[in-house]
N, C-alpha and C positions, 0 to 999 in steps of 0.2 A: 409380256406384261400381265400381271395378275390383278383381276378386278372381282370384287364381290357384287353380285347382283342383288339388289334390294327387292323386297316382296311388293307387289303392285296391288294386291288385293287385301283389303282389311279383313275380310271374312275368311280367308284362306288359312288353313292350318298346316300347310306344307312349306318347308323351307327350301329356298333355292341354293344349291350348291355353287361353289366358286367355279368361274369359267375362265379358262386361259385363251386369249386371243393372240394369234400370231399370223402375220402377213409375210410369209417367206416365198410363196409361190409367185409365178409370173401373172397369173390372172386371179382376180378376186373372186372368191366363191360367190354363189347366187345371193346369198344374204350376208355377205361380208361386211356390209355396212350397218347391220343392225345394232351393234355395239355402239357405233358412233351416234346413231339416232338416239339410243337409250341415254347416252351420257348427255347429249344436248338436252333433251327433254328434262332429265334430272336437274341439270345445272339451272334451267330457267323455270323450273317448277310449273311445266306445262299442265300436268294433270290437276295440280292444285288450283290452278287458274281456271280450268275448265269446270272444276267442282264448284267454284265460287261464282262463275258468271253464266253458266249454261244451265238452264232450268227447262225441263220438259214436263208440262202439266199432265196430270191424269195417267201417268205411266204406272204400269203394275209392278210389284216387287220382282226383281229379277236377279239372277246370278251376278250379272254385270251391271254396274252403275253406268249412268250416262258418261262420265268422264272416261271409265274404262273402254266403253265401246268406241268413243270418238278417238281415243289413243290408238286403238287396235285398227280403226279405219285409217288413221294417219299413216301407220306403218304400212299398211297395205298400199296406199297410194304412193308413198315414197319409194317402195320396192317395185313399183310397176304393176300392181294389181288394184286397179281402181274400181272394178265391179265386184259385188258380193260373191258372184259364182267363182270368180277368179281367186278370191281369198281362201277358198277351201285348201289350197296347197299350203297355207300358213297354219290352218287348223291341224293338218296332219303332220307338220314338221316340228318334232320336239326340239331339235337342235336350235332352231330359230327361236322358238318360245323360251328356251333357257337363256340364250344370248340376250334376248329383249327383256328378260325378267318377268315373264309371264308365267302364270300357273295353268294357263289354258287359253284357248282361242275359240271364239263363238263360231258356230256352224253358220252356213249361209243363210238358212231360214231366220236365225236370230238377228243377224245383221240386216236382212231385208225388211223384216217386221219393224226393226228400230228405224231405219230410214224412212219407211212408210208413215211412221207416226210423227216424223218431224214436220212441224208446221212453219209457216213464213216467220212468225215471231222468233222461232229458234234459229232460223237462218240469219235473222238480223243480229241475234246475239252473237252468233259465231262471227258475223261480219265485224261487228263492233270490237270483239276480242282481238281479231286478227289486225285490225287497224291500230289499236292500242299497242299491240306487241311490235308492229312495224315502226311506230313512233319511238318506242323505247329502244329497239335495236339500232335504229338510225339516228338516234338522239335528236328526234324532231327535224332532221335534215339541216341542222345548224350550219354545216359546212358548205352548204350550197347558197349561191346569190339568188338563184331563181330555180323553179321547178318546172319541167315540161311534162305535161300530161298528154300521153300517147293513147288514143282510142282505137280499139280494134274490135270488130264484130266477127262472130263465127257462126256458121250454120251447123247445126247438130241434128242430123236425121234420128228419128226415134221410131220404135216398133209398136204396133198396137195403137190403142187410143189413149195417149198420154194427156193428162191435164194441160191446158193452154197450149198445146202443139197445134199447128195448122199448116195448111198448104201454102207455100211460097217459093222464093227463090232457093233452089236446091240443086246445084250442078252435079253433085256426085250421085245423089239418089233422087232422080227426077220423078215427081208425082207422090213422093212420100212426105208425110208430115214431119215437121221439124220444129226446133227452138232457133232463135236468133239472138243469143245474148250479146251484150255490149260489155266489153272489158276495158279497164283503164290501168296503164302502168306509168310509173315514173320514168321518164325518158333517160334521166342521167344514171339511174341504178337499176333500171328494169324491174323494180319491185312491183308486184300487184297491189293496187291500192283501192279497187272497188269494182263492182260489177253489177249489171242489172239484167234479170231474165225477161226476155221478150218472146212473144209468139213468132213462129216462123213466117207469118204473113206480113209482119212489118218490115219496112225498108231500113237500110243501114243507119240512117240519121234520126230514126224515130226516138224522140224524147232525150236527144243528145243534150240540148241546152240545159234542161232541167237537171240531167244527171251530173253534168259538169259544174253547175252552179253548187249543187249539194256537196260535191267533193271539194270545191274551193273553200267553202265555209268550215270544213273539218281541218283543213291543213293550216299549219302555223303561219301567221302573218309575217 
């Protein structure tokens, strides 16, 4: 099947050539799903939505826009490289970049600086957009008579002196600071619907009631 990959950067002067994708082997190659991700993002205009909805104040002029960086981070996470230092493999792989429709991929320091500049207000914008997309894709859960909210807390150990991290229950890394986020999923579909970052010193039910009430208000009646 022959697909033409469109340009993702307005400022780029390079044209991306046609790429032929074939799945004839028994095992999928490492980045074999990149074309599927690209087509999904293009069909639903993900980068355009990020451009309209995500604003980072005070950011210096850069080769990569906010939406470009976010899309590249999404590729990294979807392909199993969630940390900036792990994404260096994508920076060096030109075949992946061509399949994804990229004219380049930022180095680790660029991604790390961008993520360090993201404030709570930006994370809220991303959360709101994620919820909006979920409602659109699931057609506001019209086919369900009831919605079950499943809560799940996780202990995430951290290294160094990270903001808001603290000592608490940490069975895997005892004595190390951690975060204790609370996540919520729709029981019927397993969709992620919201989350709350908490310090590692808090117990599992900390602020659960307020968290659930806020989510219920957002859901269709």
